[in-house]
C-alpha positions as CSV (number, residue, x, y, z in Angstrom):
1,M,-19.5,21.6,-9.2
2,K,-16.9,19.5,-10.4
3,T,-14.5,18.4,-7.5
4,N,-10.7,18.1,-8.6
5,L,-9.1,15.2,-6.5
6,Y,-5.8,13.8,-6.9
7,Y,-4.6,10.4,-6.2
8,S,-0.9,8.6,-6.6
9,A,-0.8,9.9,-9.9
10,G,-0.2,13.4,-8.4
11,I,1.9,12.1,-5.5
12,I,3.6,8.6,-5.0
13,L,4.9,7.9,-1.6
14,L,7.0,4.7,-1.9
15,S,8.5,2.4,0.2
16,L,12.3,1.5,-0.5
17,L,11.1,-1.8,-1.5
18,F,9.9,-0.4,-5.0
19,L,13.4,1.0,-6.0
20,S,13.1,-1.1,-9.2
21,S,10.0,0.6,-10.2
22,I,11.6,4.1,-9.4
23,N,14.7,3.3,-11.4
24,A,12.5,2.2,-14.3
25,I,10.6,5.7,-14.2
26,N,13.9,7.6,-13.7
27,S,15.9,5.9,-16.6
28,A,13.3,7.5,-19.0
29,E,14.2,11.0,-17.5
30,S,17.8,10.5,-17.1
31,G,18.7,11.3,-20.8
32,S,17.3,15.0,-20.0
33,Q,20.1,17.5,-19.4
34,N,17.7,19.5,-16.8
35,F,16.0,17.7,-13.9
36,N,12.7,19.4,-13.5
37,P,10.8,18.3,-10.5
38,A,7.7,20.4,-11.9
39,K,7.4,17.9,-14.8
40,Q,7.8,14.9,-12.6
41,F,5.5,12.8,-10.3
42,L,6.2,13.6,-6.7
43,I,8.4,10.8,-5.6
44,T,9.9,10.1,-2.3
45,A,10.0,7.5,0.5
46,M,8.6,7.9,4.0
47,H,11.1,9.2,6.3
48,S,13.7,9.7,3.4
49,G,14.7,12.7,5.3
50,A,16.6,10.4,7.9
51,D,19.8,8.9,6.6
52,S,19.9,5.1,7.8
53,S,23.4,5.5,9.3
54,N,21.7,8.3,11.5
55,I,18.5,7.1,12.0
56,N,18.4,7.0,15.7
57,T,19.9,10.3,16.4
58,G,16.5,11.7,17.6
59,C,15.7,15.2,16.2
60,N,19.3,16.0,15.0
61,P,18.8,17.4,11.5
62,D,20.8,15.5,8.8
63,F,22.0,17.9,6.1
64,S,25.1,15.4,4.7
65,Q,26.1,15.4,1.2
66,N,25.6,11.5,1.6
67,L,21.9,11.9,2.2
68,Y,21.4,14.1,-0.4
69,S,23.3,12.1,-3.0
70,I,21.2,9.1,-2.0
71,L,18.1,10.9,-2.5
72,R,18.6,13.1,-5.3
73,D,21.2,11.4,-7.4
74,T,20.9,7.8,-6.7
75,L,17.1,7.6,-6.1
76,R,16.0,10.4,-8.1
77,F,13.8,11.5,-5.6
78,N,12.3,14.9,-6.1
79,A,10.5,15.3,-2.4
80,W,12.0,14.8,1.2
81,H,9.8,13.5,4.0
82,R,10.5,12.9,7.6
83,Y,8.4,11.8,10.5
84,G,8.1,13.6,13.6
85,C,10.5,16.4,14.9
86,W,12.9,17.9,12.2
87,F,15.3,19.4,14.8
88,D,16.1,19.9,18.6
89,N,13.0,21.7,20.3
90,D,10.5,21.0,17.4
91,V,7.5,20.3,19.3
92,P,3.7,21.4,19.2
93,L,3.4,24.9,21.0
94,G,7.0,25.4,21.2
95,N,9.0,28.6,20.3
96,I,7.9,29.9,17.2
97,G,11.2,31.6,16.6
98,V,13.5,28.6,17.1
99,I,10.8,26.6,15.0
100,S,10.5,28.9,12.0
101,Q,14.3,29.1,12.1
102,G,14.7,25.2,12.1
103,I,12.1,24.8,9.4
104,T,13.9,27.5,7.2
105,N,17.2,25.7,7.7
106,T,15.7,22.6,6.3
107,L,13.9,24.1,3.5
108,T,17.0,26.0,2.3
109,Q,19.1,22.7,2.3
110,N,16.1,20.7,0.5
111,N,15.7,23.6,-2.0
112,Q,19.4,23.8,-2.7
113,H,19.3,20.2,-3.8
114,G,16.3,20.3,-5.9
115,L,13.9,18.7,-3.5
116,R,10.3,19.6,-2.4
117,T,9.6,19.4,1.3
118,I,6.5,17.2,2.6
119,F,5.4,19.1,5.8
120,D,4.6,16.1,8.2
121,R,5.2,18.6,11.1
122,P,4.8,18.0,15.0
123,I,2.1,20.8,15.0
124,S,-0.1,19.2,12.1
125,R,0.0,15.9,13.5
126,Y,-0.9,17.4,17.0
127,V,-3.9,18.9,15.3
128,C,-4.7,16.2,13.0
129,Y,-4.8,13.5,15.6
130,G,-7.3,15.8,17.6
131,Q,-10.5,13.8,18.0
132,R,-14.2,15.1,18.0
133,S,-17.2,13.0,18.0
134,D,-20.8,14.2,17.8
135,Y,-23.1,11.5,19.4
136,E,-26.4,12.3,18.0
137,C,-29.4,12.1,20.6
138,E,-32.3,11.5,18.2
139,K,-33.0,8.0,16.8
140,I,-31.1,7.3,13.6
141,S,-32.1,4.2,11.5
142,Q,-29.1,1.7,10.7
143,Y,-27.0,2.6,7.8
144,N,-28.5,6.2,7.4
145,D,-25.6,8.9,7.8
146,Y,-24.1,9.0,11.0
147,Y,-26.3,6.0,12.3
148,F,-23.0,4.8,14.1
149,H,-22.9,8.2,15.9
150,S,-25.9,7.8,17.8
151,F,-27.4,5.1,20.7
152,K,-28.9,1.7,20.6
153,N,-31.4,2.8,23.0
154,S,-32.9,6.3,22.0
155,I,-36.4,6.7,23.8
156,T,-39.2,8.0,21.8
157,N,-42.8,7.7,23.5
158,T,-45.8,10.2,24.3
159,Y,-43.7,12.5,26.2
160,V,-40.2,12.1,24.6
161,S,-39.9,12.8,20.8
162,D,-37.7,13.5,17.9
163,F,-38.4,16.9,16.0
164,A,-36.5,19.5,14.0
165,D,-35.9,22.6,16.2
166,Y,-36.2,25.9,14.5
167,N,-36.4,27.9,18.0
168,F,-33.7,29.8,19.3
169,N,-30.4,28.9,17.8
170,G,-31.6,25.2,17.1
171,A,-31.1,25.9,13.2
172,G,-33.4,23.0,12.4
173,A,-31.1,20.3,14.0
174,K,-33.1,17.2,14.7
175,V,-33.1,16.8,18.4
176,K,-34.8,15.1,21.4
177,Y,-37.5,16.9,23.2
178,C,-38.6,15.8,26.6
179,S,-41.8,17.4,27.8
180,F,-43.0,18.1,31.3
181,N,-46.1,16.5,33.3
182,A,-47.0,19.6,35.4
183,G,-49.3,17.5,37.4
184,G,-46.8,15.2,38.4
185,P,-43.0,16.3,38.2
186,G,-40.4,13.6,38.0
187,V,-42.9,10.8,37.0
188,W,-41.7,10.6,33.6
189,S,-38.1,10.6,34.5
190,G,-35.7,7.9,33.0
191,Y,-32.8,7.3,30.6
192,I,-33.4,8.9,27.3
193,V,-30.2,7.7,25.6
194,K,-27.5,4.8,26.3
195,D,-25.6,2.2,24.8
196,L,-23.6,4.1,22.3
197,I,-23.0,2.2,19.0
198,S,-19.4,3.6,18.0
199,N,-18.1,3.1,21.4
200,R,-14.6,2.6,20.6
201,E,-13.4,5.8,19.6
202,Q,-11.7,6.8,23.0
203,C,-10.2,3.5,23.6
204,N,-7.2,3.0,21.9
205,R,-4.1,2.1,23.8
206,V,-2.7,0.1,21.0
207,I,-1.9,2.4,18.1
208,D,0.8,4.8,19.4
209,H,0.3,7.9,17.2
210,T,-3.5,7.9,17.8
211,R,-3.6,6.9,21.5
212,D,-6.4,7.9,23.3
213,D,-5.0,8.0,26.9
214,I,-2.6,11.2,26.3
215,Y,-5.0,13.9,26.3
216,D,-8.1,15.1,28.8
217,W,-11.7,14.5,27.1
218,Y,-14.3,17.1,27.1
219,V,-17.8,15.7,27.5
220,K,-20.1,18.4,26.1
221,P,-24.1,17.7,25.9
222,R,-25.8,20.2,23.7
223,I,-29.0,21.1,25.7
224,R,-31.5,24.1,25.9
225,I,-34.4,24.5,28.5
226,D,-37.4,26.7,29.0
227,T,-36.4,30.2,29.7
228,A,-39.2,31.1,32.2
229,F,-38.4,28.1,34.3
230,A,-34.7,28.7,34.1
231,N,-34.9,32.2,35.2
232,N,-37.3,31.8,38.1
233,P,-35.2,32.2,41.3
234,N,-36.9,29.3,43.0
235,N,-35.6,26.7,40.5
236,Q,-31.9,27.2,40.4
237,E,-31.0,24.0,42.3
238,V,-33.4,21.8,40.2
239,K,-31.7,19.1,38.5
240,V,-32.4,19.0,34.7
241,C,-30.6,15.9,33.8
242,R,-27.6,13.7,34.6
243,I,-24.8,12.8,32.4
244,E,-22.9,9.3,33.1
245,M,-19.6,8.4,31.6
246,I,-18.9,4.9,31.7
247,D,-15.5,3.1,31.1
248,W,-14.9,0.2,28.6
249,N,-15.5,-2.3,31.5
250,D,-19.0,-0.9,32.1
251,N,-17.7,0.9,35.3
252,L,-19.1,4.3,36.1
253,V,-16.3,6.8,36.0
254,K,-18.1,10.1,36.7
255,S,-21.8,11.1,37.1
256,V,-22.5,14.8,36.8
257,D,-25.9,16.6,37.5
258,I,-26.6,19.5,35.3
259,R,-28.9,21.8,37.2
260,V,-31.1,24.9,36.1
261,K,-28.1,27.4,37.4
262,N,-25.6,25.9,35.3
263,F,-27.3,27.2,32.3
264,K,-26.6,30.5,33.6
265,N,-23.5,32.8,33.9
266,L,-23.3,34.7,37.2
267,N,-25.6,37.6,37.2
268,L,-26.9,36.9,33.7
269,R,-30.2,35.5,32.5
270,Y,-30.6,32.4,30.5
271,L,-31.7,33.3,27.1
272,G,-33.0,30.1,25.9
273,D,-29.9,29.1,23.5
274,Y,-28.6,25.7,23.2
275,I,-25.3,25.4,25.1
276,D,-22.5,22.5,25.5
277,E,-20.3,24.1,28.2
278,Y,-22.0,24.9,31.6
279,Y,-21.3,27.1,34.4
280,Y,-20.0,25.5,37.5
281,L,-17.2,27.8,39.1
282,P,-19.2,30.7,39.9
283,Y,-21.4,28.5,42.3
284,G,-18.5,26.9,43.9
285,D,-19.3,23.3,42.2
286,T,-16.7,21.0,41.9
287,A,-18.0,18.6,39.2
288,N,-17.6,19.2,35.7
289,L,-17.7,17.2,32.6
290,N,-14.1,16.6,31.8
291,L,-12.4,13.2,31.8
292,S,-8.5,12.5,32.5
293,P,-6.7,10.8,29.6
294,T,-7.1,7.2,31.0
295,D,-10.6,7.3,32.7
296,L,-12.4,5.5,29.8
297,C,-9.5,3.0,29.2
298,P,-7.9,2.7,32.7
299,E,-4.2,1.6,32.6
300,T,-5.1,-0.6,35.6
301,S,-7.3,-2.7,33.5
302,P,-6.2,-5.4,31.1
303,M,-5.4,-4.3,27.5
304,K,-8.4,-4.4,25.1
305,R,-8.2,-3.9,21.4
306,F,-10.3,-1.3,20.1
307,N,-10.2,-2.7,16.6
308,E,-11.4,-6.2,17.5
309,W,-15.0,-6.1,18.0
310,V,-15.4,-10.0,18.2
311,R,-12.8,-10.7,20.5
312,D,-12.7,-7.7,23.0
313,T,-16.1,-6.7,24.5
314,I,-16.0,-2.8,25.1
315,K,-18.8,-1.0,27.2
316,T,-17.7,2.9,26.8
317,D,-21.0,4.8,27.0
318,F,-22.3,8.3,27.6
319,R,-25.7,8.0,29.1
320,V,-28.4,10.8,29.7
321,F,-30.8,10.5,32.5
322,W,-33.6,13.3,32.5
323,Y,-35.2,14.2,35.8
324,G,-38.6,14.8,34.2
325,V,-39.0,18.1,35.9
326,C,-38.7,20.6,33.4
327,E,-38.8,20.6,29.6
328,M,-35.3,19.6,27.9
329,Y,-34.0,19.9,24.5
330,I,-31.0,17.6,23.7
331,D,-29.2,17.7,20.5
332,R,-26.2,15.5,20.7
333,I,-23.4,14.7,23.3
334,R,-19.9,15.9,21.9
335,V,-16.8,14.2,23.1
336,E,-13.5,15.9,22.0
337,N,-10.0,15.9,23.3
338,L,-7.6,18.7,24.0
339,P,-6.1,19.1,20.7
340,A,-9.6,19.4,19.1
341,K,-10.8,21.7,21.7
342,Q,-8.0,24.0,21.2
343,L,-8.5,23.9,17.5
344,F,-11.9,24.8,17.3
345,D,-11.6,27.3,20.3
346,R,-9.0,29.0,18.1
347,D,-6.3,28.9,20.8
348,Q,-3.9,31.6,19.9
349,R,-0.6,29.9,20.5
350,L,-1.9,26.9,18.1
351,M,-2.7,29.3,15.5
352,D,0.1,31.4,15.6
353,Q,2.3,28.3,15.0
354,I,0.0,27.0,12.3
355,E,0.2,30.5,10.4
356,A,3.9,30.9,10.8
357,E,4.5,27.0,9.3
358,V,1.9,27.7,6.6
359,N,3.5,30.6,5.8
360,L,7.0,29.1,5.6
361,A,5.5,26.0,3.5
362,S,3.7,28.5,1.0
363,N,7.0,30.2,-0.1
364,F,8.2,28.4,-3.0
365,D,9.0,29.3,-6.6
366,P,5.6,29.8,-8.5
367,T,7.3,29.0,-11.6
368,N,8.3,25.5,-10.2
369,P,4.6,24.5,-9.0
370,I,5.2,21.4,-6.8
371,P,4.0,22.8,-3.5
372,N,5.3,21.8,-0.2
373,N,2.0,20.3,0.9
374,F,1.3,19.4,4.8
375,Y,0.6,15.6,5.2
376,N,-1.1,13.7,7.6
377,E,-1.1,9.9,7.9
378,E,-3.3,7.2,9.0
379,F,-6.1,8.5,11.1
380,E,-9.6,7.4,12.6
381,F,-12.9,8.6,11.6
382,N,-13.2,10.7,14.7
383,M,-10.3,12.5,13.7
384,T,-12.0,13.6,10.5
385,P,-13.2,17.2,11.9
386,C,-9.9,18.2,12.7
387,N,-8.2,17.1,9.5
388,Q,-11.0,19.0,7.7
389,E,-10.4,22.1,9.9
390,L,-6.7,22.2,9.3
391,S,-7.1,22.0,5.5
392,K,-9.4,24.9,5.4
393,I,-7.0,27.1,7.7
394,I,-4.0,25.9,5.5
395,D,-6.1,26.8,2.2
396,S,-7.1,30.0,3.7
397,I,-3.7,31.2,4.9
398,S,-1.7,30.2,2.0
399,Q,-4.2,31.5,-0.5
400,E,-4.7,28.3,-2.0
401,K,-1.1,27.7,-2.8
402,I,-0.7,24.6,-0.7
403,S,-3.3,21.9,0.7
404,L,-3.3,19.1,3.4
405,M,-2.9,15.7,1.7
406,V,-4.2,12.7,3.9
407,N,-3.1,9.2,3.8
408,I,-6.3,7.0,4.3
409,N,-5.7,3.4,6.0
410,M,-9.1,1.9,5.2
411,D,-9.2,-0.6,8.0
412,M,-8.3,2.3,10.7
413,Y,-10.7,4.6,9.2
414,N,-13.7,2.0,9.5
415,V,-12.7,0.4,12.8
416,H,-15.6,2.7,14.5
417,I,-18.4,0.9,12.8
418,P,-19.5,-2.4,14.8
419,N,-17.8,-5.3,13.5
420,Y,-17.0,-3.3,10.3
421,E,-20.7,-3.9,8.8
422,Q,-20.4,-1.2,6.6
423,I,-17.0,-0.8,4.5
424,F,-17.2,2.9,3.0
425,E,-17.8,3.2,-0.5
426,P,-16.3,6.2,-2.6
427,A,-19.5,8.3,-2.1
428,D,-19.0,7.9,1.7
429,F,-15.4,9.3,1.7
430,K,-16.5,12.1,-0.6
431,K,-19.6,12.6,1.8
432,Y,-17.8,12.3,5.3
433,L,-14.1,13.3,4.5
434,L,-14.2,15.6,1.4
435,D,-17.3,17.6,1.4
436,N,-16.6,19.7,4.3
437,S,-12.8,20.1,3.6
438,K,-10.3,21.6,1.4
439,I,-8.6,18.3,1.0
440,K,-7.8,17.6,-2.7
441,I,-5.2,14.5,-2.5
442,I,-5.8,11.4,-1.0
443,L,-3.2,8.6,-0.6
444,P,-4.5,5.1,-0.4
445,N,-2.5,2.9,2.2
446,P,-3.0,-1.0,1.9
447,Y,-0.2,-2.8,3.1
448,Y,0.8,-5.6,1.0
449,L,4.7,-5.9,1.6
450,E,5.2,-6.0,5.2
451,G,8.6,-5.9,7.0
452,W,8.0,-8.9,9.4
453,E,10.3,-11.6,10.2
454,D,9.3,-15.3,9.7
455,S,9.1,-15.8,13.6
456,D,6.6,-13.1,14.0
457,T,3.2,-14.6,13.6
458,I,1.2,-11.2,13.4
459,G,2.6,-10.5,9.8
460,N,3.4,-12.2,6.4
461,P,7.1,-11.9,5.7
462,S,7.9,-10.2,2.4
463,K,9.8,-11.2,-0.4
464,N,12.1,-9.5,-3.1
465,P,13.6,-10.6,-6.4
466,N,17.1,-11.6,-5.6
467,T,18.0,-9.8,-8.9
468,L,17.9,-6.2,-7.0
469,P,21.5,-4.6,-6.8
470,V,21.1,-4.5,-3.0
471,Y,21.6,-8.4,-3.0
472,S,24.8,-8.2,-5.1
473,H,26.3,-5.9,-2.3
474,W,25.2,-8.1,0.6
475,Q,25.0,-11.6,-1.0
476,G,23.4,-14.2,0.9
477,I,21.8,-12.2,3.3
478,G,18.0,-12.3,4.0
479,Y,16.2,-10.4,6.5
480,D,18.9,-8.1,8.3
481,I,17.0,-4.9,10.0
482,S,20.4,-3.4,10.7
483,K,21.0,-3.4,6.9
484,G,17.7,-2.0,6.2
485,L,16.8,-5.7,4.5
486,L,13.0,-6.1,5.9
487,T,12.5,-8.9,3.1
488,Y,13.8,-12.3,2.1
489,P,15.4,-12.6,-1.5
490,A,13.7,-15.0,-3.9
491,S,13.9,-15.9,-7.6
492,P,12.0,-13.6,-9.8
493,A,9.7,-16.8,-10.4
494,E,9.2,-17.3,-6.7
495,Y,8.5,-13.7,-6.2
496,D,6.0,-13.4,-8.9
497,I,4.0,-16.2,-7.4
498,W,4.2,-14.7,-3.8
499,L,3.2,-11.4,-5.2
500,Q,0.2,-12.8,-6.9
501,N,-0.9,-14.6,-3.7
502,Q,-0.6,-11.2,-1.8
503,L,-3.0,-9.4,-4.4
504,D,-5.3,-12.6,-4.2
505,D,-5.5,-13.2,-0.5
506,Q,-5.9,-10.1,1.3
507,P,-9.3,-9.2,2.8
508,S,-11.6,-7.3,0.4
509,Y,-10.9,-4.0,1.9
510,Y,-7.1,-4.3,1.6
511,N,-7.0,-6.3,-1.8
512,F,-4.9,-4.3,-4.4
513,K,-7.5,-5.0,-7.2
514,T,-10.4,-3.9,-5.1
515,V,-8.5,-0.8,-3.9
516,M,-7.5,0.3,-7.3
517,K,-11.1,-0.3,-8.6
518,N,-12.9,1.6,-5.8
519,M,-10.1,4.4,-6.4
520,M,-11.3,4.6,-10.2
521,R,-14.8,4.7,-9.1
522,F,-13.8,7.3,-6.6
523,Q,-12.2,9.6,-9.1
524,Y,-15.1,9.0,-11.5
525,Y,-17.6,9.7,-9.1
526,L,-15.9,13.0,-7.9
527,E,-15.2,14.2,-11.4
528,W,-18.8,14.2,-12.3
529,T,-20.7,15.4,-9.2
């Protein structure tokens, strides 16, 4: 089936550094009597909805004529974007009445000034930055699909094997089967999986909007056992396996025994199905498989950079020790945080707020078909399931009127792969991100123009032509954050040389030429598959 996917030809999110390009585009349109956004690219700047004179006013809305004059008349933007909250009390799982009224006020103001509204909302950010990883227990050869979501040590021998399970609710999933030695229970016990490959997905204390030390974690091994053994009253206290959770310093954070009784709810028989949430409370057990936000990346520990495989060693792991006293089938170990759990469990408050906001975003003039799409920026690989799920929910509620568009930072999206051994190709993005979603718009996000000062060693200070109008207003001024000047003026010739160096010197996965080539390949690939 032909897949329609749109890139920056359908939406261009620009930095104010590109005003000269924007003016060139708008000059061609300026002779028109009627400004028609439906015939334009979607052109805006990130956080354009916050006036620079009021940029630190928190969530207070800015509907000033000055702001709209800049966006609509001076810059000729046709869309409005704002990070974070749009008004007071604009929070995830907040008061839906208050939030709906605030969104309505914003939409009304934007519509009256001919601007579409990009829905970068607290609730969508909460959901899209939810994290879910399924670590497969069967052995997966390197570079096969999802090999990075498996274990370096996955035991197979005469009594532990991998096979496709079509029994009960196995649905043909590849699982690890641990057999039973009736003549010597326990003699085959041991670790069956350990040494997780992508072991940095719960260890980000560096990048604020995707931090891993904010929400509780839920560890959910998907297991089934023999029904006859499980339903024998004499076996209720028998230990099936032990799940060990290891922090980034290789310290044991929690060790939880899963017993036969944990497969059965109170007064119910075990039917032989795979389960990944176990029954503890009816029996008075205090142990569970949940983790606190900082258990895996403790605050008392020196900082480790999850995105620097060579410099910082991280030992996070989820190990399974099988006691060898009964048959066990184990599929995977799912690790997810609270937002992901709420999304996939269809938490009612969460779903009510999503539905209310999608309905508001969908309410636009169909004769002017630029939609108020939702937007998510710069996410990690284990946030893919939540982005995919929200895209399907938005598509369903809006009856395909709007969608979720995502911004890909390729470096961040690849960081789960050890030492970046595999940089995703177009087919990989289609397979991992698009195939199970309703996402139709992807925005590339390489950083070529960086707003760092010369004294800041982590960046490469940007330059701009000194012929731009801004420098006639502020003559002789270079880098000045108070005036929004995050670059240094340079002659056009000097700027051309600097820009060419930027394009040539970036790593391959950031290099502008490589990015554009891969995007063209990606588009061609999707159009013909």
